[in-house]
BALOBA-1460 file (C-alpha; in Angstrom, 3 decimals):
// residues 323
<rec num="1" residu="m" x="91.686" y="99.045" z="107.774"/>
<rec num="2" residu="n" x="94.570" y="99.527" z="110.208"/>
<rec num="3" residu="f" x="96.830" y="102.511" z="109.707"/>
<rec num="4" residu="v" x="100.407" y="101.285" z="109.312"/>
<rec num="5" residu="d" x="103.101" y="103.884" z="108.652"/>
<rec num="6" residu="q" x="106.296" y="101.823" z="108.899"/>
<rec num="7" residu="v" x="107.393" y="98.384" z="107.705"/>
<rec num="8" residu="e" x="110.707" y="96.629" z="107.191"/>
<rec num="9" residu="l" x="111.168" y="94.454" z="104.120"/>
<rec num="10" residu="t" x="113.944" y="92.241" z="102.825"/>
<rec num="11" residu="l" x="113.976" y="92.588" z="99.044"/>
<rec num="12" residu="i" x="115.787" y="90.122" z="96.793"/>
<rec num="13" residu="s" x="116.011" y="90.412" z="93.028"/>
<rec num="14" residu="g" x="116.308" y="87.368" z="90.794"/>
<rec num="15" residu="k" x="119.533" y="85.823" z="89.564"/>
<rec num="16" residu="g" x="120.230" y="85.882" z="85.848"/>
<rec num="17" residu="g" x="120.022" y="82.611" z="83.959"/>
<rec num="18" residu="a" x="123.228" y="80.866" z="82.933"/>
<rec num="19" residu="g" x="124.485" y="80.936" z="79.347"/>
<rec num="20" residu="l" x="124.513" y="77.534" z="77.637"/>
<rec num="21" residu="i" x="127.443" y="75.579" z="76.221"/>
<rec num="22" residu="h" x="126.089" y="73.682" z="73.237"/>
<rec num="23" residu="f" x="127.005" y="72.761" z="69.646"/>
<rec num="24" residu="q" x="124.827" y="72.086" z="66.677"/>
<rec num="25" residu="r" x="124.378" y="68.389" z="66.052"/>
<rec num="26" residu="e" x="122.531" y="67.835" z="62.820"/>
<rec num="27" residu="k" x="122.593" y="64.903" z="60.404"/>
<rec num="28" residu="y" x="124.387" y="66.809" z="57.679"/>
<rec num="29" residu="r" x="126.420" y="69.042" z="60.028"/>
<rec num="30" residu="p" x="128.311" y="66.713" z="62.365"/>
<rec num="31" residu="n" x="130.767" y="69.458" z="63.194"/>
<rec num="32" residu="g" x="128.258" y="72.243" z="63.712"/>
<rec num="33" residu="g" x="129.274" y="75.421" z="65.504"/>
<rec num="34" residu="p" x="128.374" y="76.704" z="68.980"/>
<rec num="35" residu="d" x="124.716" y="77.591" z="69.451"/>
<rec num="36" residu="g" x="124.329" y="77.953" z="73.214"/>
<rec num="37" residu="g" x="121.901" y="80.768" z="74.004"/>
<rec num="38" residu="d" x="122.082" y="83.511" z="76.624"/>
<rec num="39" residu="g" x="120.472" y="83.293" z="80.025"/>
<rec num="40" residu="g" x="117.405" y="85.398" z="80.811"/>
<rec num="41" residu="r" x="117.464" y="88.424" z="83.090"/>
<rec num="42" residu="g" x="116.460" y="87.936" z="86.704"/>
<rec num="43" residu="g" x="113.379" y="89.702" z="88.007"/>
<rec num="44" residu="s" x="113.742" y="93.199" z="89.457"/>
<rec num="45" residu="i" x="111.660" y="94.736" z="92.249"/>
<rec num="46" residu="i" x="110.079" y="98.051" z="91.359"/>
<rec num="47" residu="i" x="108.475" y="100.567" z="93.712"/>
<rec num="48" residu="k" x="105.465" y="102.480" z="92.385"/>
<rec num="49" residu="t" x="103.431" y="105.189" z="94.062"/>
<rec num="50" residu="d" x="99.678" y="104.657" z="93.975"/>
<rec num="51" residu="t" x="97.052" y="107.228" z="94.921"/>
<rec num="52" residu="n" x="94.695" y="104.403" z="95.949"/>
<rec num="53" residu="k" x="97.049" y="103.398" z="98.780"/>
<rec num="54" residu="q" x="96.729" y="105.338" z="102.025"/>
<rec num="55" residu="t" x="98.770" y="103.120" z="104.349"/>
<rec num="56" residu="l" x="101.501" y="100.449" z="104.330"/>
<rec num="57" residu="a" x="99.226" y="97.831" z="105.924"/>
<rec num="58" residu="h" x="99.244" y="95.657" z="102.784"/>
<rec num="59" residu="l" x="103.004" y="95.093" z="103.248"/>
<rec num="60" residu="t" x="103.042" y="94.040" z="106.906"/>
<rec num="61" residu="a" x="102.630" y="90.305" z="106.291"/>
<rec num="62" residu="l" x="105.270" y="90.064" z="103.564"/>
<rec num="63" residu="h" x="108.602" y="90.635" z="105.396"/>
<rec num="64" residu="r" x="110.587" y="89.076" z="102.529"/>
<rec num="65" residu="i" x="109.936" y="89.567" z="98.821"/>
<rec num="66" residu="k" x="111.957" y="87.670" z="96.222"/>
<rec num="67" residu="a" x="111.758" y="87.979" z="92.450"/>
<rec num="68" residu="a" x="112.167" y="84.903" z="90.249"/>
<rec num="69" residu="n" x="115.418" y="83.907" z="88.563"/>
<rec num="70" residu="g" x="115.924" y="84.137" z="84.829"/>
<rec num="71" residu="a" x="115.841" y="80.909" z="82.800"/>
<rec num="72" residu="n" x="119.019" y="79.359" z="81.433"/>
<rec num="73" residu="g" x="119.986" y="79.733" z="77.791"/>
<rec num="74" residu="q" x="118.692" y="77.226" z="75.241"/>
<rec num="75" residu="t" x="119.979" y="75.583" z="72.096"/>
<rec num="76" residu="d" x="119.799" y="77.084" z="68.635"/>
<rec num="77" residu="l" x="120.883" y="80.505" z="69.986"/>
<rec num="78" residu="k" x="117.634" y="80.910" z="71.936"/>
<rec num="79" residu="s" x="117.823" y="83.020" z="75.050"/>
<rec num="80" residu="g" x="116.287" y="81.892" z="78.301"/>
<rec num="81" residu="k" x="113.117" y="83.650" z="79.404"/>
<rec num="82" residu="s" x="113.573" y="86.721" z="81.578"/>
<rec num="83" residu="a" x="111.762" y="86.689" z="84.909"/>
<rec num="84" residu="t" x="108.763" y="88.906" z="85.578"/>
<rec num="85" residu="d" x="109.440" y="92.001" z="87.646"/>
<rec num="86" residu="i" x="107.617" y="92.514" z="90.951"/>
<rec num="87" residu="n" x="105.829" y="95.821" z="91.553"/>
<rec num="88" residu="i" x="105.351" y="97.091" z="95.102"/>
<rec num="89" residu="l" x="102.674" y="99.777" z="95.428"/>
<rec num="90" residu="v" x="103.096" y="102.423" z="98.133"/>
<rec num="91" residu="p" x="101.233" y="105.614" z="99.065"/>
<rec num="92" residu="l" x="102.476" y="109.050" z="98.152"/>
<rec num="93" residu="g" x="104.724" y="110.306" z="100.927"/>
<rec num="94" residu="t" x="106.585" y="107.028" z="101.442"/>
<rec num="95" residu="e" x="110.236" y="107.392" z="102.393"/>
<rec num="96" residu="i" x="112.538" y="104.421" z="101.806"/>
<rec num="97" residu="i" x="115.497" y="104.090" z="104.156"/>
<rec num="98" residu="q" x="118.520" y="101.780" z="104.125"/>
<rec num="99" residu="n" x="121.117" y="101.756" z="106.898"/>
<rec num="100" residu="g" x="119.757" y="105.022" z="108.253"/>
<rec num="101" residu="e" x="120.061" y="106.829" z="104.901"/>
<rec num="102" residu="t" x="117.168" y="107.906" z="102.691"/>
<rec num="103" residu="v" x="117.212" y="105.980" z="99.415"/>
<rec num="104" residu="k" x="114.106" y="107.580" z="97.930"/>
<rec num="105" residu="d" x="111.459" y="110.039" z="99.045"/>
<rec num="106" residu="l" x="108.328" y="109.373" z="97.019"/>
<rec num="107" residu="s" x="106.213" y="112.509" z="97.050"/>
<rec num="108" residu="k" x="104.824" y="112.296" z="93.498"/>
<rec num="109" residu="l" x="103.534" y="109.676" z="91.081"/>
<rec num="110" residu="e" x="106.645" y="107.811" z="90.008"/>
<rec num="111" residu="e" x="108.389" y="104.449" z="89.966"/>
<rec num="112" residu="f" x="111.940" y="103.267" z="90.412"/>
<rec num="113" residu="t" x="113.856" y="100.006" z="90.541"/>
<rec num="114" residu="i" x="114.967" y="99.370" z="94.101"/>
<rec num="115" residu="v" x="116.794" y="96.037" z="93.504"/>
<rec num="116" residu="k" x="117.796" y="95.160" z="89.964"/>
<rec num="117" residu="g" x="117.623" y="91.658" z="88.569"/>
<rec num="118" residu="g" x="120.868" y="89.947" z="87.621"/>
<rec num="119" residu="r" x="121.988" y="89.990" z="83.993"/>
<rec num="120" residu="g" x="121.780" y="86.727" z="82.115"/>
<rec num="121" residu="g" x="125.063" y="85.001" z="81.227"/>
<rec num="122" residu="k" x="126.318" y="84.829" z="77.648"/>
<rec num="123" residu="g" x="126.075" y="81.540" z="75.769"/>
<rec num="124" residu="n" x="129.114" y="79.932" z="74.189"/>
<rec num="125" residu="w" x="128.399" y="81.300" z="70.718"/>
<rec num="126" residu="h" x="129.661" y="84.697" z="71.936"/>
<rec num="127" residu="f" x="133.132" y="83.254" z="72.451"/>
<rec num="128" residu="k" x="133.661" y="81.819" z="68.979"/>
<rec num="129" residu="s" x="136.695" y="83.233" z="67.208"/>
<rec num="130" residu="a" x="139.009" y="82.470" z="64.337"/>
<rec num="131" residu="t" x="141.307" y="80.621" z="66.691"/>
<rec num="132" residu="n" x="138.575" y="78.991" z="68.767"/>
<rec num="133" residu="q" x="135.830" y="77.531" z="66.631"/>
<rec num="134" residu="a" x="134.408" y="75.353" z="69.408"/>
<rec num="135" residu="p" x="134.420" y="77.407" z="72.602"/>
<rec num="136" residu="r" x="133.529" y="75.475" z="75.721"/>
<rec num="137" residu="k" x="132.891" y="78.609" z="77.680"/>
<rec num="138" residu="a" x="129.713" y="80.334" z="78.807"/>
<rec num="139" residu="e" x="128.951" y="82.827" z="81.540"/>
<rec num="140" residu="p" x="126.979" y="82.102" z="84.693"/>
<rec num="141" residu="g" x="124.061" y="84.370" z="85.439"/>
<rec num="142" residu="e" x="124.734" y="87.487" z="87.488"/>
<rec num="143" residu="e" x="123.589" y="87.270" z="91.090"/>
<rec num="144" residu="g" x="120.592" y="89.288" z="92.157"/>
<rec num="145" residu="q" x="120.683" y="91.981" z="94.832"/>
<rec num="146" residu="k" x="119.547" y="91.583" z="98.419"/>
<rec num="147" residu="a" x="118.954" y="94.372" z="100.917"/>
<rec num="148" residu="i" x="116.811" y="95.334" z="103.895"/>
<rec num="149" residu="f" x="114.772" y="98.500" z="103.602"/>
<rec num="150" residu="t" x="112.545" y="100.441" z="105.971"/>
<rec num="151" residu="f" x="109.435" y="101.941" z="104.387"/>
<rec num="152" residu="k" x="108.204" y="104.950" z="106.349"/>
<rec num="153" residu="l" x="105.045" y="106.827" z="105.450"/>
<rec num="154" residu="k" x="104.814" y="110.535" z="106.094"/>
<rec num="155" residu="l" x="101.451" y="111.947" z="105.154"/>
<rec num="156" residu="i" x="101.416" y="114.615" z="102.494"/>
<rec num="157" residu="a" x="99.220" y="117.343" z="103.937"/>
<rec num="158" residu="d" x="99.353" y="121.120" z="103.603"/>
<rec num="159" residu="i" x="98.012" y="121.774" z="107.090"/>
<rec num="160" residu="g" x="98.617" y="119.746" z="110.240"/>
<rec num="161" residu="l" x="96.214" y="119.906" z="113.199"/>
<rec num="162" residu="v" x="98.340" y="119.596" z="116.331"/>
<rec num="163" residu="g" x="97.171" y="119.505" z="119.921"/>
<rec num="164" residu="q" x="96.824" y="117.504" z="123.088"/>
<rec num="165" residu="p" x="94.264" y="114.703" z="123.291"/>
<rec num="166" residu="n" x="90.666" y="115.887" z="123.354"/>
<rec num="167" residu="a" x="91.601" y="119.300" z="121.950"/>
<rec num="168" residu="g" x="88.744" y="119.143" z="119.449"/>
<rec num="169" residu="k" x="90.889" y="118.428" z="116.388"/>
<rec num="170" residu="s" x="88.686" y="115.644" z="115.007"/>
<rec num="171" residu="s" x="85.548" y="117.751" z="115.339"/>
<rec num="172" residu="l" x="87.304" y="120.680" z="113.680"/>
<rec num="173" residu="l" x="88.461" y="118.490" z="110.788"/>
<rec num="174" residu="n" x="84.902" y="117.252" z="110.325"/>
<rec num="175" residu="a" x="83.524" y="120.801" z="110.395"/>
<rec num="176" residu="l" x="86.080" y="122.100" z="107.889"/>
<rec num="177" residu="t" x="86.190" y="119.200" z="105.463"/>
<rec num="178" residu="r" x="83.226" y="116.885" z="106.162"/>
<rec num="179" residu="a" x="85.714" y="114.135" z="106.960"/>
<rec num="180" residu="s" x="84.624" y="111.275" z="109.196"/>
<rec num="181" residu="s" x="87.051" y="111.229" z="112.113"/>
<rec num="182" residu="r" x="85.898" y="109.401" z="115.213"/>
<rec num="183" residu="v" x="84.836" y="111.845" z="117.907"/>
<rec num="184" residu="a" x="84.208" y="111.165" z="121.581"/>
<rec num="185" residu="a" x="84.551" y="112.909" z="124.928"/>
<rec num="186" residu="y" x="87.698" y="111.153" z="126.110"/>
<rec num="187" residu="p" x="91.450" y="111.420" z="125.399"/>
<rec num="188" residu="f" x="93.178" y="109.467" z="122.618"/>
<rec num="189" residu="t" x="90.045" y="109.379" z="120.470"/>
<rec num="190" residu="t" x="92.139" y="109.512" z="117.308"/>
<rec num="191" residu="l" x="94.388" y="106.475" z="117.074"/>
<rec num="192" residu="e" x="95.500" y="107.176" z="113.514"/>
<rec num="193" residu="p" x="95.888" y="110.283" z="111.334"/>
<rec num="194" residu="h" x="92.883" y="111.411" z="109.331"/>
<rec num="195" residu="l" x="92.939" y="113.477" z="106.154"/>
<rec num="196" residu="g" x="90.407" y="115.832" z="104.653"/>
<rec num="197" residu="v" x="90.277" y="118.572" z="102.039"/>
<rec num="198" residu="v" x="89.232" y="122.086" z="102.965"/>
<rec num="199" residu="k" x="87.833" y="123.982" z="99.967"/>
<rec num="200" residu="r" x="86.681" y="127.440" z="99.061"/>
<rec num="201" residu="d" x="85.955" y="128.232" z="95.424"/>
<rec num="202" residu="e" x="89.063" y="127.187" z="93.445"/>
<rec num="203" residu="w" x="91.283" y="127.014" z="96.545"/>
<rec num="204" residu="e" x="91.693" y="123.658" z="98.247"/>
<rec num="205" residu="r" x="94.237" y="122.182" z="100.636"/>
<rec num="206" residu="v" x="94.766" y="118.839" z="102.383"/>
<rec num="207" residu="i" x="94.485" y="118.972" z="106.154"/>
<rec num="208" residu="a" x="95.582" y="116.203" z="108.553"/>
<rec num="209" residu="d" x="94.426" y="115.493" z="112.093"/>
<rec num="210" residu="i" x="97.532" y="114.230" z="113.906"/>
<rec num="211" residu="p" x="96.914" y="112.069" z="117.026"/>
<rec num="212" residu="g" x="97.178" y="113.893" z="120.339"/>
<rec num="213" residu="i" x="100.580" y="114.999" z="121.573"/>
<rec num="214" residu="i" x="101.223" y="114.618" z="125.282"/>
<rec num="215" residu="e" x="104.212" y="115.522" z="127.420"/>
<rec num="216" residu="g" x="107.045" y="113.134" z="126.622"/>
<rec num="217" residu="a" x="105.744" y="112.292" z="123.136"/>
<rec num="218" residu="a" x="109.075" y="113.058" z="121.467"/>
<rec num="219" residu="n" x="110.673" y="110.456" z="123.741"/>
<rec num="220" residu="g" x="108.163" y="107.760" z="122.877"/>
<rec num="221" residu="k" x="105.400" y="108.363" z="125.420"/>
<rec num="222" residu="g" x="101.800" y="107.983" z="124.324"/>
<rec num="223" residu="l" x="100.822" y="108.132" z="120.658"/>
<rec num="224" residu="g" x="102.523" y="111.326" z="119.596"/>
<rec num="225" residu="h" x="105.989" y="109.965" z="118.863"/>
<rec num="226" residu="d" x="104.628" y="107.543" z="116.281"/>
<rec num="227" residu="f" x="102.924" y="110.310" z="114.357"/>
<rec num="228" residu="l" x="105.092" y="113.410" z="114.822"/>
<rec num="229" residu="a" x="106.828" y="112.428" z="111.575"/>
<rec num="230" residu="h" x="103.621" y="113.180" z="109.689"/>
<rec num="231" residu="i" x="103.929" y="116.863" z="110.593"/>
<rec num="232" residu="e" x="107.275" y="117.205" z="108.817"/>
<rec num="233" residu="r" x="105.773" y="117.648" z="105.335"/>
<rec num="234" residu="t" x="103.105" y="120.191" z="106.260"/>
<rec num="235" residu="s" x="103.306" y="123.852" z="105.267"/>
<rec num="236" residu="l" x="101.407" y="125.133" z="108.290"/>
<rec num="237" residu="l" x="100.823" y="123.884" z="111.829"/>
<rec num="238" residu="l" x="97.424" y="124.652" z="113.294"/>
<rec num="239" residu="i" x="97.993" y="124.502" z="117.052"/>
<rec num="240" residu="c" x="94.711" y="123.589" z="118.763"/>
<rec num="241" residu="i" x="94.125" y="124.481" z="122.422"/>
<rec num="242" residu="a" x="90.851" y="123.449" z="124.062"/>
<rec num="243" residu="a" x="88.950" y="126.328" z="125.654"/>
<rec num="244" residu="d" x="87.911" y="124.083" z="128.552"/>
<rec num="245" residu="s" x="91.478" y="122.984" z="129.344"/>
<rec num="246" residu="e" x="92.567" y="123.345" z="132.967"/>
<rec num="247" residu="s" x="95.749" y="125.058" z="131.784"/>
<rec num="248" residu="p" x="95.617" y="126.282" z="128.154"/>
<rec num="249" residu="q" x="98.984" y="128.047" z="128.338"/>
<rec num="250" residu="q" x="100.664" y="124.952" z="129.754"/>
<rec num="251" residu="d" x="99.134" y="122.903" z="126.924"/>
<rec num="252" residu="y" x="100.743" y="125.267" z="124.430"/>
<rec num="253" residu="k" x="104.119" y="125.049" z="126.160"/>
<rec num="254" residu="v" x="104.006" y="121.235" z="126.098"/>
<rec num="255" residu="i" x="103.197" y="121.175" z="122.378"/>
<rec num="256" residu="e" x="106.007" y="123.608" z="121.527"/>
<rec num="257" residu="r" x="108.482" y="121.658" z="123.644"/>
<rec num="258" residu="e" x="107.558" y="118.308" z="122.121"/>
<rec num="259" residu="l" x="107.758" y="119.658" z="118.575"/>
<rec num="260" residu="g" x="111.206" y="121.088" z="119.288"/>
<rec num="261" residu="d" x="112.443" y="117.929" z="120.990"/>
<rec num="262" residu="y" x="111.377" y="115.826" z="118.017"/>
<rec num="263" residu="s" x="112.828" y="118.175" z="115.409"/>
<rec num="264" residu="p" x="113.857" y="121.830" z="115.879"/>
<rec num="265" residu="q" x="112.862" y="122.397" z="112.243"/>
<rec num="266" residu="l" x="109.223" y="121.932" z="113.189"/>
<rec num="267" residu="l" x="109.412" y="125.126" z="115.224"/>
<rec num="268" residu="t" x="110.399" y="127.080" z="112.106"/>
<rec num="269" residu="k" x="107.165" y="126.178" z="110.321"/>
<rec num="270" residu="p" x="104.421" y="128.816" z="110.149"/>
<rec num="271" residu="q" x="101.887" y="128.402" z="112.938"/>
<rec num="272" residu="l" x="98.350" y="129.505" z="113.565"/>
<rec num="273" residu="l" x="97.128" y="129.343" z="117.156"/>
<rec num="274" residu="l" x="93.538" y="128.253" z="117.619"/>
<rec num="275" residu="v" x="91.318" y="128.037" z="120.691"/>
<rec num="276" residu="t" x="88.737" y="125.320" z="120.041"/>
<rec num="277" residu="k" x="85.422" y="124.548" z="121.769"/>
<rec num="278" residu="a" x="84.676" y="128.262" z="122.111"/>
<rec num="279" residu="d" x="81.015" y="127.466" z="122.823"/>
<rec num="280" residu="l" x="82.042" y="126.200" z="126.271"/>
<rec num="281" residu="l" x="83.227" y="129.634" z="127.498"/>
<rec num="282" residu="s" x="81.608" y="133.030" z="127.773"/>
<rec num="283" residu="q" x="82.820" y="135.801" z="125.482"/>
<rec num="284" residu="a" x="84.407" y="137.527" z="128.467"/>
<rec num="285" residu="k" x="86.464" y="134.441" z="129.347"/>
<rec num="286" residu="l" x="87.464" y="133.950" z="125.719"/>
<rec num="287" residu="k" x="88.718" y="137.529" z="125.519"/>
<rec num="288" residu="s" x="90.657" y="137.020" z="128.746"/>
<rec num="289" residu="l" x="92.218" y="133.826" z="127.400"/>
<rec num="290" residu="s" x="93.218" y="135.543" z="124.163"/>
<rec num="291" residu="k" x="94.824" y="138.359" z="126.131"/>
<rec num="292" residu="q" x="96.816" y="135.852" z="128.201"/>
<rec num="293" residu="f" x="98.211" y="134.203" z="125.067"/>
<rec num="294" residu="k" x="99.070" y="137.551" z="123.534"/>
<rec num="295" residu="t" x="100.891" y="138.624" z="126.703"/>
<rec num="296" residu="s" x="102.724" y="135.323" z="127.292"/>
<rec num="297" residu="f" x="103.529" y="134.208" z="123.740"/>
<rec num="298" residu="q" x="102.923" y="137.271" z="121.535"/>
<rec num="299" residu="k" x="100.289" y="135.229" z="119.736"/>
<rec num="300" residu="e" x="96.645" y="136.196" z="119.418"/>
<rec num="301" residu="p" x="94.588" y="133.045" z="118.825"/>
<rec num="302" residu="l" x="91.548" y="132.597" z="116.681"/>
<rec num="303" residu="t" x="88.570" y="131.142" z="118.527"/>
<rec num="304" residu="t" x="86.345" y="128.515" z="116.941"/>
<rec num="305" residu="s" x="83.513" y="126.189" z="117.755"/>
<rec num="306" residu="s" x="82.749" y="123.103" z="115.687"/>
<rec num="307" residu="v" x="79.325" y="123.001" z="117.338"/>
<rec num="308" residu="t" x="78.166" y="126.533" z="116.473"/>
<rec num="309" residu="n" x="80.580" y="127.096" z="113.527"/>
<rec num="310" residu="e" x="81.868" y="130.187" z="115.286"/>
<rec num="311" residu="g" x="85.124" y="131.415" z="113.777"/>
<rec num="312" residu="l" x="85.293" y="128.827" z="110.992"/>
<rec num="313" residu="k" x="84.873" y="131.401" z="108.220"/>
<rec num="314" residu="e" x="87.669" y="133.534" z="109.643"/>
<rec num="315" residu="l" x="89.835" y="130.440" z="110.084"/>
<rec num="316" residu="i" x="89.475" y="129.519" z="106.400"/>
<rec num="317" residu="n" x="90.292" y="133.146" z="105.477"/>
<rec num="318" residu="q" x="93.531" y="132.862" z="107.458"/>
<rec num="319" residu="l" x="94.373" y="129.488" z="105.961"/>
<rec num="320" residu="q" x="93.972" y="130.905" z="102.455"/>
<rec num="321" residu="k" x="96.405" y="133.695" z="103.280"/>
<rec num="322" residu="l" x="99.009" y="131.464" z="104.939"/>
<rec num="323" residu="v" x="98.918" y="128.302" z="102.792"/>
């Protein structure tokens, strides 16, 4: 299944049915009174969060969704049938935007009416009075609503794995959570975010592998810009730097710069610096690398290896303290 995190939909609710102008015509009541019924309510469109949905891919082919109109009023004071509402299911973490403004941020199981169906018109019996025994007046149905909305999915994860391509994030996610991210020895392995749950006893947290961030990501280069939004909901950023990188400190600078360019608020989130692929360096080189980070950024990284499981226990200890 393709990962789709943004769609644009035109949503149209149904028009209410018209009220009826009608008079009783029976054999023994030639001058019967008004009995035109009310029109039915037009269909509304309702948004519901669904834990079985992980992406917005099921909405990509729709573009335009229209609810049915209500039926017109009938004789003998019978109301027209109201139209059936349409339910749109979305994943938790879906933000709905109209004209650049957030309409609803769906971070829990809930539902709400996004476009309301038109009210049915009143039939002519409503307008009978002492001075008007035969009203020839009824109301038309109320028009439905029409609007264009952008649905934007931001993953709900406690911990976000952030790093340049091939920084070992997918392997780390697999080692921590037994997730099934695709892993290979080339950049841009992860083309979509992956989620897993890291557990220890009663403690458990959702962790997300965000696709690799490269220089210029905040300005739309590479894959990072499309997925930086998914970091916004996390409580902790786990910054992953590959031990075998040609320039680990430069990698860290690029990540910090891109996070800040996308949203300065991302830089205020708690961070944990992690050197991955520790099995590729000697202990002496790892100590030297840690010292360089501590001197340059006042951060002492944890070192881990998804191959040997080095440092994973300590990493989970730190995650329990910070998240």
